[in-house]
N, C-alpha and C positions, 0 to 999 in steps of 0.2 A: 595497571592498564588505565589510561585516562579515558575520558568520555569520548574524545575524538576517535581514538583507536577502537573503542568498543562499538561505536557507531559504524565505523568502516568495516569492522569484522562482521557485524550484523548484516550490513548491506551486501557484502561479498557472499555470505551464506545464503541470503535471499536470492541473489543473482544465480548462484549455483543451483539452488532448488528449482528456480524458474527454468533455467536452461535444460536441466535434466528432465523436468516435467514436459516441456515442449518437445524435446527430443523423443521421449517415449510416446507422446501423442502423435507426432508426425511420422514415426516409424511404422505405425499401423496404417498409414495412408491418410490422406485428407478426408475428413468426414465433416458433416455439418456440426457435430458436437464439439469439434476442436475449438472453435471460436468462443462459445460460452464457457467451456472448461478453462480456457486460457485466461479469460477475464476473471473467473472465480479464483484461480490460483494467484493472479496478480493482486486482487483485493485481499485475499487471505494473507499473503506474504507481507503486504505493506499496511495491514489493518491498524497496528499501533500508531504508525505515522499518520494515516488518514484520520484516525480518531483524534489525535492531537491537533491536527489542522482544523478539523470541524469544531472542536472545542474552542480553539482560538477565535475562529470566525464567529461562533455564537456569542462568545464573551464580548467581542468588539461590537457586534450588532446590538447586543443587550446594553452595553455601556453607552453606545450612541443613542439608543432609544430612550434610555434613562435621562440623558442630558437634554434631549430635545423636548421632553415633556415638562421640564421645569419652567 
């Protein structure tokens, strides 16, 4: 299995978990807690990707700050 297939499979699994979670939350009827719980699930599912993006941003900002102080 190559990296692209692994990434696709991971995203499909995350999507399935998200759909099942939202279905379970909404089957109980809409409540105020549905929205924060939904955001928590989304962040938890895509945490590795978010962490990579944040690290890339911090590396670029750090590299830019390092070049501008020279």
